[in-house]
N, C-alpha and C positions, 0 to 999 in steps of 0.2 A: 404291193401297196407302197413299199418304200421307193421302188423305182418310179412310180407315178409322182410321188412328192418331189423327188429330185428333178424330174422332167419339168414339173410345174415351176420349181424355183428357178431353173435355168431360163424358162420362158419369161418369167417376171424380170430377170436381170436383162435379158435381151430387150424387153420392152422399155426398161429404164434407159438403156443405151441409145435406143432409137429416139427417145424423147430428149436427148441431149444432157441428161443427168449423169453426174460422175458417180460411179459405183466402185467401192473398194471392197475387195474380198479379204477380210482380216480374221484370223483365228480368234475364237472366243477368249482363250487364255490371254492372248496379247491385248485384246481390247479391255478386258477387266483389269489387267495389270497396269496398263497405261492410265486408265481412268482413275484407279485407286491412287496411283502416284501423284496425279494432278490434284486430287482431293487432299491428299496428305500434305503436299507442298502448300496448298492454299490455307489449310488449318494452321500449319506451323508458321508460315510467314505472315499471314493476314489476320490471325485470330488469337492463337493461344499463347505465344511467347512474347515477352517484352523486348523492346530494343534496349541494348546495353547503354545507349547514350542518354536517353531521357527516362528510361525505366517504365515506359508506357506500352500497353498493347494498342493496336489500332483503334479499338472502340473507345478507350479512355482518351486517346489523343484527339479523336474526332469530337468527343463531347466537349473537351476543353477548347478546341478550336472553334466549335460552333458557338459556345457561350461567349468566347472572346469576340467573335464577329458580331454577335447580337448585343454586345455591351452589357452583359450580366456581370458586372465587376463588383468588387467589395464596397465601393462607394455609392452603389445604387441599391434599390430595393430588391427584395426577393421576388421571384416569379414562379409560377406554377411549374412543377417538375414535368408535368405532362406536356407543357409547351416546349420545354427544352428537348424532351425525348422525341417529340414529333418533328422538330426542326432537324435534329441529328439524323433521324431515320429517313426523312424526305430528301436530305441534301447529300449526306456523306456515308451513312452506314445502312446498306440495304438489307437489314435483318429485322427480327422481331422486336417490338417495343419492350417486351419483357426482358430480353437480353440487355438492351441498352439501359433500362432503368436499374437492373441489378448491378451493372457495372458502375452506374452513376451513384448508387447508394453506397457502395463500398468506398468510393472516394470521399464520402461525407462522414464516415464512421471513425470517431476518435479512438475506438477500441480496436480498430483494424489497422490504422495508419498512425505513424508518429506525427506526420504533418498532413492532415486532411486537406485535400485540394478543392473541396466543395464545402461551402458554408450552408448547411441544411437547416431548414426551419420546419419543425414538425417531427413526426415519428419516423426516424430512419433506422429503426430496428435495434436489436441487442444481440449478444452472442447466442441467446436462446430463441428469440422471436424475429420474424421478418418485419420489413418496414410496412408502413401504410401504403395504400395505392398512390400512384403518381398524381392523381387528381386531388389528393389531400395534402401533399407536401409541397414545399417551396424551396428554392435553392438559388444560389449565386456563387460565383467563384470566390475562393478564399484568398487571403493575401499571399499565402505560399504559392498558390496556383499562378498568380501574376508573375512570379519569378520564372515560371516555365514558359510563359507565352509573351513576356514583356518585350522581347526583342524581335518579334515576328515581322514588324513593319520595316526592318532595316536590312532586308536581303540576307538574313543570317543562315537560312536553311533553304533547301530545295523544295519545290512544290511539285505536285503531280495532279492529274485530272481525277475528279471524283468518279463514281461508278458509271455514270452516264456521259461523262465528258463535258458536262455543262458548267462545272465549277472546278476550282482548284483547291487543294488541301495540302498542308505541309507533310513532308515525308517523316519528319522528326521535329520535336520542339527544341528551342534553344537551351532550356534547362539550366538555370543559373545555380542549381545545387544538385548534388548526386541523389536524385530522387529514388533510383533503384535500390540503393543501399539503405537509405533512410526509411522508406516505406515498405520495402520488400515487394514480393509478387508471387502469384501462384497461377498455374494453368496446366491443363492437360491437352496435349496435342495428340498426333497419331504416332504411336510408338515411342513417345518421349513425353516428359513432363518437367515443369519447373516448380520450385518451392523455395523462395528466398525469404530470409528472416529479416525483420526490421533492425535498424541501428540508430544510435543517437546522432543527431545532426551535427552537434559540436565536435564529437569525437571523429566522425568521418571526415569532416572538413579539415580538422587538424592533421589527420593522416594525409589527406590530399595535398595540403599546403607543404607538408614536409617532403612529399614525393616530387613536388614541383621543383624544389631546390636540391633534392637528392634523388635523382632518377634511379640510382643503383641501390636504394634502400632495401634492406632485407625485410622479410615478413615479420620477424621478431621485433624489429624496430618499429614497424607500422603498428604492431599489436600493442606497443606501449601507448599509442594514441587510441586505438580501437581494441580494448581488451576483450570484448565480446559483444554479442547482440544486446540491444536495449528494446524491450517489448513495450508496446503501448499500455498493456495491462499490468506492468510491473512484475512482481513475483520474484522467484529465484531461478537461476539457471546453473545447472550442475555440470561439472566436468569440462574444464577449460582445455584439457588435452584434446578432446574431441572437437572443440571449437577451432583449435589451431589446425587440426587436420582438415576441417571444412574450409578454412581460409586458404590453406595451401593447395588443395585439390579441387575445391568447388563442391565437394560432397562430404557429408558427415551426418551424425545424429547427435543432437543435443537434448538434454533432459530439462524440462521446465517443471517448477513446483509452485504451488500457491503459497502465499505468505500467511502465516497463522499467528495467533496469540493464544496462549494457554493461561487461564486464570479463573477466579471465582465467577460463577454465573450470577448476573445481576438479579437481585430479589429472590435468591434461592438459599440464603443463609449458608453461603460458603461452598455450594456445589460447584464442581469443576466443569469447564466448558472449553471447547476448541473453537475459536472465532477466526474465520477465514476473511482476511481483509483485501487480498489480491489473488486473482485466479490466473492459471496459465493462459497463454495467448490462444484465443479462439475458443475458450471454454466458458460457458455461462453457469450461473448458480443452479439453474434448473437441471442441467445435465449432471451436476454433482449430486443433487438431491435424488434424482431418478436412479443413479447408480447406487447410492447408499440404500435407498428403499429396496432395490432389487437384491442387494447383497444381504440385507437384514432379513427380508421376508421370504425370499425364494431360495437362494443358494445357502443361506445360513453361515456364510463364511465371515461375516462381519458381526461381532457381538460387542456389547458394552456401551451401546448408544441408547439413550433414553428418548431423545427427540432431536429433530433438525428443523431450524427456522431460518427463513430467508428474510432478513431485516434490511436488505439493500434499499437505498433511496438516493435521490439526487444530492441531498445535503451531506450525507455521511459516506456515500460511495458503497462499494461492495462490503457486505456484512452478513456472512453466512455462519450461523451459530449451531454447533454440534454439541448437544448436552450429553455429558458422560453419566453413566450409571454410578451409583455409590460403589466404591471398592474397585473402580477401574483406574488403571494407570493411564493418564491422558497421553503420555509420550508413546506408550505402546499402541494405544488406539490410533494415534496420529500416523504411526508407521503403517498400520493396516489401511488407513484411509489413502495414504500415498500409494500403497501397493494395489488396492482393489478399485479405486475410483479415479476419475479424471483429474483429481486434485494434483496428480503428478502425470505428466504427459510428455511424450517424445515429439521432437520436431525434426523431420528428415530434411536436411539442407541439401538442395540440388540447384546450384547456380547455373542453370541452363538458360542462355539468352541469345539474342540475335546480334551477331557482329558482321557487318557488311552483308546482311541478308542471310547469313549462314548460322545455324545453331551451334553454339560452343559452350562448354562448361568452363567457367572462369573462377579463379581464386580471388582473394581480396585485392591483391596488388594489381592483377590484370583488370579487374572491374574499375579500379581507380584510374588506371592508365587509359582505358577506353573513354571514360568520362572526361578526363583532362584533355585528351586529344580532341574530343568533340568541342570542349570549351575553347581550346586554342583556335579551332576552325571558326567557331561562332564569333569570337571576339575579333579575329582577323577580318572576316567578312563584314562585320558590323563597322569596324574601323575604316575599311576600304569604302564602305557605303557613306559613312559620315564625311570622309575626306572628299569623296566625289561630289557630294552635295555642297560642301563648302567651296570647292573649286568652281562649281557651276555658279554659285552665288557670287564669288569673287570676280568671275568673268563678267557678270552683269554689272556689278558695282564699278568695275574698271570702265565699262562702256558708259555708264551714267556719269562718271566723273569727266570723261572726255566730252560728252554732250553738254554737261553743265558749264564747262569752261567757256563754251562758245554757244550758249543757248539761243542767242538771237539768230545766228546763221542756221542753226538746226531748225528753228521754227520757220524761218524764211524758206529754207529748202523744202520742208514738208508742205508748206502752202503752195509753193510753185510747182510741185509735182502733179502730174496728171492722175496718177493712181498710187495705191499703196506699194506696188512692186517698184514703181519708179522712185518713190521716196526711199524705199529700202536700199535700192541700188545706189542712189545718190549718197545716203549716209555711209554705206560701205566704202564707196570710192573716195569721198572728200574727207572723211574722218577716220578712215582705215579701221572700221568696225567690222566685226564678224557678222555673219547672218543672224546668229542668235542674239547678239547685242542690238543690232539694228531692229530686229523684230520686237524685242522687249521694249525699246524706246518708243517705237510706233504704237505698241499696245498700251503704253502707259498714258493715261489722260494728261492733257496739257497742264491742267491745274495742279496735278500731283508732280509733274515733272518740274514745274517752276518752284515748287515748295521744297524740293530737296535742298538740304543744307550741305554745303561742301565739307564742312568740318565733321558732320555726322557721318558722311560717306567715307571720308578719309579714316575716321576712327573705326568704322565697321571694316574697312579694307585692311587696316592693321590687325584688328582682332582676328579676322578670317585667316590672314597669313600666319599668325601665331598658332591658331588651332590646326591649320594644315601641317605646320611644321611638327607639332606634337603628335598628330596622328601618323605622320610619316615616320616618326621615330618608333612608334609602336610596330608599324609594319616592317621596318628595316632592322630592328634590334630584337632578337628572340628573348633576351633577358628582360627587356622592358615589357614585352608581351606576357611573359610568365609572371612578372611582379604584378601586373594589372589583374590577371586572373586570380592570383593569390589574394590581393587586396579586396577584390569583389567577393570572394568566398568568405573572407573575414567579416565583411559588412553584413553578409547574410546571417552568419552566426550571431553577430551582435544584435540583430533585429529579431531573429526567430529561435535562437538557441534556448534549450531547456535542460534542466538537470537530468541526470540518469535516473530511470525508474527501476530498472531490474538490478538485483544484487547478484553478483557473480561468485560462485563457489569454486575455488581452484582445485586442481588435481585430476587424477584419472577417474572417469565416470564410475567404473565398477567399485573402486575404493571408496569414493564419496558415498555411493549408495549403501555399501556395506557398513560404513562408519555411522550412517544416520539411523541404523536399526537399533533400537534400545535393547540392552542386554536383559532387562527385567521382563517378567511375564505381563500379559494384558491385565490380569486381575492381581491386585496387591495381596500378598500373603497376610493373613490375619495374625500377625505377630504382636507380642506385647509392646505397649508404649505408655507414655504418661501424657496426660493433658494438664496444662499449667495455665493458671490465671495470674497475671502479674498484678502487683499493687497499683499499677497505673492503668489497668483495665484492658490489657492485651491478652489474647488467647493464642496458644500455640501448642504443639506437640513435639515430643522427642521422636527421633527416628525409630521406626519399628525394628525390633531385633529379636533374635531367638534367645532362648533361655541360656544357651552356652555363651552367646555373645554378651548377654547382660551380666553373667557371672564373671566373665573375663574383665569387663569394664569395671565392675565393682572392686575387683582385686587391684586394678591399676590405680585407684585413687578416686577422689571426689571431684565432681563437676559442679560448680557453683552457678547460681543464677543471681541476677541483680537484686530483685526483690519479688518474692513469690507470695501471693495472697492465698491461693488454694491450689491443691494438686490431687488428682485422682488417677488411679490405674485403669487402663482400658486396653483395647487392641486397635490396630490400624484401621480395621473395617467396622469397628464398633461405634457406639453412640454414647454421649454424655449429656448431662442435664445442666443447663445454665440457670442459676437462680438470681433473680433481680431484686433490687431494693423495693419494688412495688409488690413483692410477694408472688411474682409469676415465675414459671419455669418453662424452659424451651428445650426440646430435644434437638440436638445437632449432631451431625456426622463428624467423626474424628478425621477421616481421610482428607477432606479439603483443607484442614487446618495447616498453616505453614509449619514446616519442620525447622526446628531451631538449628542454626548453623553452628557447628562445634568448632571451638578454637582451643588451643592448649590451656587447660585449667579453668576455662569459663565458657559459658554459653550466654549470648546476649538475647534478651527478650524483646529487643527493639524490632526484630523481624516478625513479631507476632501480628495477629489480625485483630483489629478493633472489634470489641464485642457488638458494636452497633451494626457491623456488617453481617453478623450471624443471627441477630434477633431484632425484630421491629420494636425498638425501645421507644418509649415516650420521652418527651423533653424532661431532663433531670433524672431519668431512670438509669441506674447503673447495674452492672453484674457484680454481685457480692460473693458468689460462691459457686462450687461445682459439686456434682454428684454423679457417680457412675451408674450405668445402665447395663442390663444383661447379667452374665455370670458374676461379674465383679461386685455386684450389689447384693448377692445372696448372703444370708446370715446376719445382715446388719439390722439394728433396730430402726434405722432411718436417718433423716436429715435434721440436724439441730439448727434452729433458727432463733435469732435474738433481734429485738426491734429497738427503735429509738426510745420508746416509752417504757422499756424494761420488760417486755413480754418475752417469754421463752416458749418454744414449742419443739417437740420432736415429731416430725411428720413421718408416719409409717410409709415405706416404699411401695405403696399401692397406687402406682401411677396409671392414668388412663392409657389404654392400649392404642386406640385409634386417633388420639389427639396429640399433636406435637406442641401444643401450648395449653397450659392450665395453671390454676392457682395452687400454691402450697401452704398458704396461710391467709385467713381473713383478717385484714388489718382494720384497726379503728381509724377514724378520721384524723388526718394529720400525722399518722404513724408511718414508719418505713422500716424495712429490714436493714440492719447494719452488719450482720454477719450470718453466714450459712456454712456449716461444717458437716461433712459426712462422718457418721459414727461407724467405727469398725465393728465393735462388739458390745458397746454400751458401758465399757469400763472407763471411759474418758471422764475428765473433769470439765464442767462447763464454767465459764467465767464471764462476768460483766465488769466493765470499767465505766464510771460515770464522769460527767464533765466537772463535778466537784471533787474529783480525785479519790473516789471510793471504789474499792475492788471487792467483788463478791465471787467466791468460788464454791461450787457444790457439785455433788456427784450427778452424772447424767442419768443414773438409774432411778433418781427420784422424780423424773419427769415422765409421765405416762404418755406413750405415743398416741397420736391422734391421726385421723384421716386428713386428706388435703383440705377439706372444707373447714376444719377446726380453727379456732382463733387463738389457741395456746393458753398459757396460764401465767400468773405473776412470776417474774424471774428475779428482779431486783427492785427494792422499794426506793423510789426517787422522790425527793422533796419537790415542791412547786418550783418551776423554772429550771430544774435540772434535767439533763438528758443523758442517755447512754451513748458513749462514743466508741465502745468496742464490745463485741461478743465473739466468743470462739470456744472450741473444744480442744483440750490439751490432755496428752497422756503423760502422767507423772512417772510411769514405770518403763518408759522408753529410753533405756540407757544408751542405745546405739546412736540416736540422733542428738544426744546431749541434754543437759538440764534445761527445763523450760525457764525462760526469763520474761520479766515484765518490763516493758518500755513505755514510759510516759513522757509527755512533752507539753509545755505551755507555749512553745514557740520561741521562748527566750532561754529556757532551761530544759535539759533532758536528763532522765534518770533511768538506769538499767538495774533491775533488782531481781534476784532469784525468786521464782514463784513459791518456793518452800517457805519463804519468809512471811507468807500471808496465810493465816489459818482459815480452814474451811468453815463456812457457816451455813445455816439453813436457807433453803430457797425462800424468796420473797422477803428477805431481810435487807439491811442497808450496807452490809459489808464493812470493810476496814479501810483506813486511809492509806493511799498508795503513794502520795507525794504531798509534801508540805508546800503550799503556795506562798510565794514571797510577796512583799509589798508591790502593788501594781499588777500582779498576776491575778486574772479573773477566774479562769478555769483551764482545764486541759483541752488541747486541740487535737492531740494524737495519742492513741494508746494501742498497745499490741502485746499479745502474750504468745510465746512459743519458743521452740529451740532455735539456736543460732540466729538471733535477730540481726537484720541488716536494715539500714536506712537508705532511702532514695528520694530524690526530688520528684516533682510531679511529672518531669520529662524522663525519669528513669535513671538519671545520673546518680552514682553511689554517693552516700553521705556517711562519714565516719562517726560511729556512736562512741560515747565515753565508756570508760571501764565500769564494771559492775560495782554497785554500791549496796552492801548488805543491809543498810537501814531502809526498812520499808516506808518510813514516813520522812525520809530525807528530802531536801529541797532540790537535789540534782546539780548538774554542772551547766554553766553558761555556754551554750552552743547555739549560734544563730543558724537555724536550719531553713528558715523561710517556709514556703509551702512544701511540707514534707509528708511522705507516706512511709510506712514501715511494713516490712514483710520478713521472710526468712529465706535462708539458703538451704538447699536440700541435696541429698544424694539422688542420682538418677537410678533408683532401684524399684 
């Protein structure tokens, strides 16, 4: 059977020979190898790799060339993308329309290129989604693209036939700026690939101009101008040591990170959030969300996230909000996001490009040298073309001047000639004109010839000679040529330069990554801390610390605050209650509260958070007190409240479990809470101070606790027109914090008196006088009772109080305090 097949094959070959066809007997291995090599060369040279001179692949070059030929320039209207794709496919690029449109779309994406070469109108896609179909979008060349094609009409580059030989196309574009470095490139060939990262136009041009004047410049010197890549999407780029390696060898791996902001979540009463404002190059928000969802729900490697929202829009740009759970350290969560999601991404730099048709891997300096060599050639050819055109025009002007000097003889000779050839020969012989000059004179209408002005022609002649001399200087002097190229690059930056978008993080990549990992755990330890309400309405917490650390700090001395209105003990992951002047209470988390920055001997409350950021307060409503929640509240009779109309209430700590907002007292019309103090054991003394300078103190045990809905009972008896200006709870047996003092002020005078000077009286009475008002003083504006009193302005600046006066009904000292609030300083225990 096998022998019959061989005989049949030989017979077929013999038949082909007899028919005159040429038959080659080629082994299968050789045939496949040769065919594959031809295919590989075609892909490498004609499809996948960019040219180092203009930074374009053939398809991109053909798109721009076709749009340039069709006149789709920036000063004209947009046209349908399908029209452009069809023209490119029919004339220059014999491949599928999808491939052409995909290449065209990339040229229009500002998130892919630093300098987009196509001005797109319509949906040209995003890092997550593809573009609309070509029939729905419109396009035209961008202004930057005109810099690539603007010199094509001046014989600056070689041309070659298109795929069927019916048209010509440029082999490379003139490229007035280093497009390859500015916009980058990517492509997969056969057995090789390129992946070039974008750079800042201004920085690259600065390095190129330096290299023009200093050809022996070192890489480190060039990196002073180009410190690293600049990505269209911004973000951070880590590890400049690896960047230098890529600039030196053409290969390397850089690490990109998204830019984030950590802070309170809007509308969440202080809850923490990680907001991503810039993403790594080539990464979209949907990719990050998908990765987070997978890590949270499937692999379970990512914890501590409550929700993820994509709030990106055209007005605000990228805005991806990752909400943290309560008790989660946002810095530790961010480190997990970098490690497990595309929020941190590597970019493998591989500067593989075509140089003289051969694939080569180039470093930064070599890429700049290839571009500058191309510009020298382009400018030289352009200059030679312009010089040649001006010489041709000068030759014609010279002939016109000769004819104009003896126009009558010229006209007479032309009329007497039998035909055009005779007239041309006569002009050449009698006036010593060249054939080109004689032909031009004959082709010029007589009416135009007679209208030429000798002075105008002589001025044009002089101008042409000057321009030819300048152009000759460029061609003859390499220094002038280099300066011209440098000046043209500077003009490009002046017109199209933009600030750097990407922040560079210096150092070794491994060390930078190790340093960015927070030392703390993901979930914050539930260590003791204090929540503080300042007299100016700011809320903050002290740093969480262990019992050992707290004891060591207590032994080291006191830490003072500017002016504290209320303080409660809690834990870092606990919750506290904010009590407002409207009789409402809000449960808030402790962890999102700002931690007070410690300094030697003092802690400033100015770093606190406004209470309005933690609770939805009504106009005029303020936070007047704090109460603990959880274990810290056990064993207490409740929250002592005092109102402007003299009502007192002890609210039993029977708070609603499922509600974060509720009432703690039912107020009468026109009344408000002026003070709210947490009672430790009920042994405290409750005190009111009225605007007529009366002070009433009585035991807290005489006030029966009520539920949150209760309206309280009579606290201090107030005459008509008089109001309470202070209410609080004081412990008279607390020797550690010092003796309680009474501070009263009319605005002009201030008096500080020991509380023991005021006798206790029964609830619902009028009290005793706390300060004698002088002539012109109407009432008290400020009053406060507690240990270690301090004064502060409404902005928190400290105010020095006068020394203690043992007389309870004295008039005080003249101190101009202005708008003043009073609080106390406390130990952080």
